[in-house]
Every structure is written in structure tokens, then in C-alpha cells.
C-alpha positions as CSV (number, residue, x, y, z in Angstrom):
1,X,0.4,-0.1,-0.1
2,X,1.3,3.4,-0.7
3,X,0.6,7.1,-0.1
4,X,-2.2,8.5,-2.4
5,X,-0.9,11.5,-4.2
6,X,-2.6,14.8,-3.4
7,X,-3.5,16.8,-6.8
8,X,-3.6,21.0,-7.1
9,X,-7.2,21.6,-5.9
10,X,-9.6,22.2,-9.0
11,X,-9.8,25.4,-11.2
12,X,-13.0,24.5,-12.6
13,X,-16.0,21.9,-12.7
14,X,-14.2,20.4,-15.4
15,X,-11.5,18.8,-13.7
16,X,-12.6,15.7,-13.3
17,X,-10.1,13.7,-12.4
18,X,-8.9,15.8,-9.5
19,X,-12.9,15.2,-8.2
20,X,-12.6,11.8,-8.8
21,X,-9.5,11.3,-7.1
22,X,-10.9,13.9,-3.8
23,X,-13.7,10.6,-4.1
24,X,-11.1,8.3,-3.7
25,X,-9.5,9.7,-0.7
26,X,-12.8,10.3,0.9
27,X,-13.2,6.3,0.4
28,X,-10.2,4.8,0.8
29,X,-9.5,1.0,0.2
30,X,-7.7,-1.0,1.8
31,X,-5.3,-1.0,-0.8
32,X,-3.8,1.4,-3.2
33,X,-1.2,1.1,-5.6
34,X,-0.5,3.7,-7.9
35,X,1.1,3.1,-11.3
36,X,2.1,6.5,-13.3
37,X,-1.6,8.2,-13.4
38,X,-3.3,4.6,-12.6
39,X,-4.7,4.5,-9.3
40,X,-5.3,0.3,-8.5
41,X,-7.8,-0.1,-5.2
42,X,-8.5,-3.5,-3.6
43,X,-11.5,-3.4,-1.1
44,X,-12.1,-6.7,0.2
45,X,-15.6,-6.8,1.7
46,X,-16.8,-3.6,0.6
47,X,-19.2,-1.9,-2.0
48,X,-17.8,-3.0,-5.4
49,X,-16.9,0.0,-7.1
50,X,-14.8,1.1,-3.9
51,X,-12.5,-1.1,-5.0
52,X,-12.4,-0.2,-8.8
53,X,-9.3,1.1,-10.8
54,X,-9.0,4.8,-11.6
55,X,-7.0,4.6,-15.2
56,X,-6.4,8.3,-15.5
57,X,-4.4,10.1,-18.1
58,X,-2.3,7.3,-20.8
59,X,-0.9,4.3,-19.7
60,X,2.7,5.9,-19.9
61,X,3.4,6.6,-23.7
62,X,2.7,8.7,-26.6
63,X,2.3,8.2,-30.4
64,X,2.9,5.1,-32.2
65,X,3.5,3.5,-28.9
66,X,-0.1,4.8,-27.2
67,X,-1.7,1.5,-27.7
68,X,0.7,-0.7,-26.7
69,X,1.2,1.4,-23.6
70,X,-2.6,1.0,-22.8
71,X,-2.7,-2.8,-23.2
72,X,0.5,-3.0,-20.8
73,X,-1.8,-0.9,-18.0
74,X,-4.8,-3.1,-18.7
75,X,-2.0,-6.3,-18.3
76,X,-0.5,-4.4,-15.0
77,X,-4.4,-4.1,-14.0
78,X,-5.5,-7.1,-14.2
79,X,-2.3,-8.8,-12.6
80,X,-2.8,-6.4,-9.4
81,X,-6.5,-8.0,-9.3
82,X,-5.5,-11.2,-9.6
83,X,-2.8,-10.9,-7.6
84,X,-5.6,-10.2,-4.6
85,X,-7.9,-13.0,-6.0
86,X,-10.4,-10.1,-7.6
87,X,-12.0,-9.5,-10.6
88,X,-10.6,-6.8,-12.6
89,X,-12.3,-3.8,-12.3
90,X,-12.0,-0.2,-14.0
91,X,-14.2,3.3,-13.8
92,X,-14.4,4.8,-17.1
93,X,-14.5,8.4,-17.6
94,X,-14.6,10.7,-20.0
95,X,-12.1,12.9,-20.1
96,X,-10.4,11.5,-17.3
97,X,-9.6,8.2,-18.9
98,X,-7.0,7.1,-22.0
99,X,-8.6,7.1,-25.3
100,X,-9.7,3.9,-26.5
101,X,-9.8,2.5,-23.2
102,X,-13.5,1.7,-22.9
103,X,-13.2,-0.1,-26.3
104,X,-10.0,-2.4,-25.4
105,X,-11.4,-3.8,-22.2
106,X,-14.9,-5.0,-24.5
107,X,-12.5,-6.1,-26.8
108,X,-11.5,-8.0,-24.1
109,X,-15.3,-9.9,-22.8
110,X,-15.5,-6.8,-20.1
111,X,-18.6,-5.9,-19.5
112,X,-20.2,-2.0,-19.0
113,X,-22.0,-1.8,-15.2
114,X,-23.8,1.2,-14.1
115,X,-24.5,4.7,-15.2
116,X,-23.7,7.2,-12.9
117,X,-22.8,10.9,-12.4
118,X,-20.5,12.8,-11.0
119,X,-22.2,16.2,-9.9
120,X,-21.3,20.1,-8.1
121,X,-22.5,22.6,-6.8
122,X,-21.5,26.3,-5.0
123,X,-21.6,25.6,-1.2
124,X,-23.7,28.6,-1.0
125,X,-26.4,27.5,-3.2
126,X,-27.2,24.2,-0.8
127,X,-26.8,26.0,2.6
128,X,-29.7,26.9,4.1
129,X,-30.1,30.3,5.2
130,X,-33.2,29.1,8.0
131,X,-33.4,26.9,10.3
132,X,-34.6,23.2,9.2
133,X,-38.1,22.9,8.7
134,X,-40.6,21.3,10.9
135,X,-39.6,19.1,13.5
136,X,-36.3,18.3,12.2
137,X,-33.2,19.3,14.1
138,X,-29.5,18.2,12.9
139,X,-26.3,17.7,14.7
140,X,-22.8,17.7,13.0
141,X,-20.4,16.0,14.4
142,X,-16.3,15.0,13.2
143,X,-16.7,11.4,14.0
144,X,-19.4,8.7,12.7
145,X,-21.5,7.5,15.9
146,X,-23.0,4.3,16.7
147,X,-26.6,6.2,15.7
148,X,-25.5,7.4,12.4
149,X,-23.7,3.7,11.4
150,X,-27.2,2.5,12.5
151,X,-29.1,4.5,10.2
152,X,-26.6,4.1,7.4
153,X,-26.9,0.4,8.0
154,X,-30.6,0.5,8.2
155,X,-31.1,2.1,4.4
156,X,-28.2,0.1,2.6
157,X,-28.4,-3.1,3.9
158,X,-26.3,-5.3,5.6
159,X,-25.0,-6.8,8.8
160,X,-23.5,-5.7,11.9
161,X,-19.9,-7.0,10.1
162,X,-20.5,-4.7,7.1
163,X,-21.3,-1.6,9.4
164,X,-17.5,-2.6,11.2
165,X,-16.0,-2.6,7.6
166,X,-17.5,0.6,7.1
167,X,-15.9,2.3,10.1
168,X,-13.2,0.6,9.0
169,X,-12.9,2.8,6.1
170,X,-14.1,6.0,7.7
171,X,-11.0,5.6,10.0
172,X,-8.5,5.6,7.3
173,X,-9.7,9.0,6.2
174,X,-7.3,11.2,6.2
175,X,-9.1,14.7,5.4
176,X,-11.7,16.4,7.8
177,X,-14.9,14.9,7.8
178,X,-18.2,15.4,9.0
179,X,-20.9,13.8,9.6
180,X,-24.3,15.0,9.7
181,X,-27.4,13.2,11.1
182,X,-31.3,15.1,10.9
183,X,-33.5,13.9,13.7
184,X,-37.1,13.8,14.1
185,X,-38.0,14.0,17.8
186,X,-35.3,11.4,19.1
187,X,-35.3,8.9,16.2
188,X,-32.6,9.6,13.4
189,X,-34.5,10.6,9.8
190,X,-31.1,11.0,7.5
191,X,-27.6,10.8,7.6
192,X,-24.7,12.1,5.4
193,X,-21.0,12.8,5.4
194,X,-18.7,15.5,3.7
195,X,-15.0,15.2,3.3
196,X,-13.2,18.5,3.1
197,X,-10.1,18.5,0.4
198,X,-8.4,21.2,-1.3
199,X,-11.2,23.8,-1.5
200,X,-13.8,21.2,-2.3
201,X,-16.1,18.9,-0.1
202,X,-17.1,15.6,-1.1
203,X,-20.6,14.4,0.3
204,X,-20.9,10.5,0.6
205,X,-23.3,8.5,2.6
206,X,-26.7,9.9,2.1
207,X,-29.3,8.0,3.6
208,X,-32.8,8.5,4.8
209,X,-35.0,6.3,6.8
210,X,-38.3,4.9,4.9
211,X,-40.7,6.5,7.6
212,X,-38.8,10.1,7.1
213,X,-39.1,10.6,3.3
214,X,-40.8,13.5,2.1
215,X,-40.3,15.3,5.5
216,X,-37.3,17.5,4.6
217,X,-34.2,15.5,6.3
218,X,-32.2,14.8,3.6
219,X,-32.2,18.2,2.4
220,X,-31.2,19.1,6.1
221,X,-28.6,17.2,6.1
222,X,-27.0,18.5,2.5
223,X,-27.6,21.5,4.1
224,X,-25.9,21.4,7.3
225,X,-22.9,19.6,5.5
226,X,-22.4,22.3,3.1
227,X,-22.6,25.0,6.2
228,X,-19.7,22.5,7.5
229,X,-17.8,22.8,4.4
230,X,-17.9,26.5,3.9
231,X,-16.4,27.1,7.9
232,X,-13.8,24.3,6.7
233,X,-12.8,26.2,3.3
234,X,-14.1,24.0,0.8
235,X,-16.7,26.9,-1.5
236,X,-17.5,24.0,-4.0
237,X,-19.3,20.5,-3.3
238,X,-19.4,17.4,-5.3
239,X,-21.2,13.9,-5.3
240,X,-21.6,11.1,-7.3
241,X,-25.1,9.4,-7.6
242,X,-27.0,7.0,-9.9
243,X,-28.8,7.7,-13.0
244,X,-31.4,5.3,-11.9
245,X,-31.8,6.9,-8.5
246,X,-34.5,9.3,-9.3
247,X,-34.9,10.2,-6.0
248,X,-31.4,11.3,-5.2
249,X,-31.3,12.9,-8.4
250,X,-34.4,15.0,-7.7
251,X,-32.7,16.0,-4.4
252,X,-29.8,17.2,-5.9
253,X,-31.1,19.2,-8.3
254,X,-33.1,20.7,-6.5
255,X,-30.5,21.2,-4.0
256,X,-28.8,23.0,-6.9
257,X,-26.7,20.4,-8.2
258,X,-25.3,19.7,-12.0
259,X,-23.8,17.3,-13.7
260,X,-19.9,17.4,-14.5
261,X,-19.9,14.3,-16.2
262,X,-21.4,10.5,-16.9
263,X,-19.2,7.3,-15.8
264,X,-19.3,3.8,-15.6
265,X,-17.6,0.8,-14.8
266,X,-16.2,-2.4,-17.0
267,X,-16.2,-5.5,-15.1
268,X,-14.3,-8.9,-15.8
269,X,-17.4,-10.9,-14.6
């Protein structure tokens, strides 16, 4: 495992590579190998996408050698995953990956998986100038409490062991973090977290309890995280959402997020 490099702050919403590398630091895999511009990640027992390779930039050569270098990069990634007993998985992002990578993987029999959206918003657009609506109250802490993890697990499913693994992932985050929990009375209604990193804050782990949907709890969590981000020198927010998740897409659109780009994955299985 090696240290993950920190790129310069993004100058615009179009700096896709920098945003996705921030996201990788905010959701650190257990094992990371950085080879040139490629980040090879392995996260045993965790969400499949957390262990996807980020094949950014090129494979180390240009001109007439580009295609051969690309194949060598794929071979190297496949050896990494085989060494960890896992199928190879690549995150494919237009503008951030080598030209031809998606087609090269398809030619090797990799199937396409997922359709996701990388979105961003000014923190000022997401912040709430007023008190939370109705009976919803929110607290922001610098580490995940048992109540926060319980709510996350209730919404996302899984066992107590899954919650322990998630806690282990969160313990590896090296940048300032916030964990927001909205309550209605004494009951948790929604949770979310944010990680500040070189002028941006990523939003992750958004989860609303089924009984609390529609009461503004999730919007209150977003606003609280935006307030925290602004206080920690992050004036821009980003997040990643599955395009098929209509309720989440609507929530983020109403909160001021717009799409930076779409992306998908290629998997060997």
C-alpha cells in the first residue's frame, strides 16, 4: 500500500480527474497501488465500486506506442487484481481516461456496469439560510457515532460486520470530515457525511430512513454539510449518484447540483 498523492486544487468543475481522486481519498480502499497515473484499488468485503481502478491520464507513452502502452496498463491492472484474488474492475470516465480504454476492455470481454453522474454545486447554493423545516433538527460531528452507522446500515442494508467494515473505511480518511444526522424527536431521520479536500467537499453516505422520506430531512443534512464545508474552506461541493436513483437525483437537482459528467465501469465478470 502506498500513500495517495494530492493533486492541485481544481480550477473549474471540468477538472474531473481531480474530483474523482478526491473521492477516492474520501472512500479509501484497503490497498492502493499508484502506477503512473493509474490508481489500482482493492477493497475486500466492501462495496464493489470502492475497489475500482482509476485509469487516469495515459498508460505511460504517446504517439505510435499509445495502444501498446494501454494494453500494458490493462495487463498490469489485471495482475494487481489477480494477486488479490479479485476480478479486475475499471472506472471509465470520459475526459479522464486514456483514449481507447473503454473499447479495449470491451474487446477483452469486459461488460459495462452502472451509469453514474458526477455532480457539483457551489456550497453557497446548498447552504440553508433558515432553520431546518418543521420538527427536523440536525447535528454535525467529526466522527461517525453508533447512531449514524446504525442509520446508514438500516438504509443500505447489510450486517453488523458490514457496519464494522464501513467504520474501518471511514477511519482511514485522512482529511477533515463531518457526519450529519437529522432527527425528528429522538429518532434518526437521515444521515450523510462530507470530506473537505483542497477547496472542495465531497458528499457521501446520504441515507434517509423510509419512515422519514418527504419531510425535508435529507435536504437538511445536505445544508448542514454545506455549512460545515464553507466553514472549512471548501466553497464547492461534489457528489456521485446513480442516474437510476430518481429520488436522489431530484433531491440534488433541487439543492443546486448539476452534472459535471457521466461515467460507468467495466468488469471482468
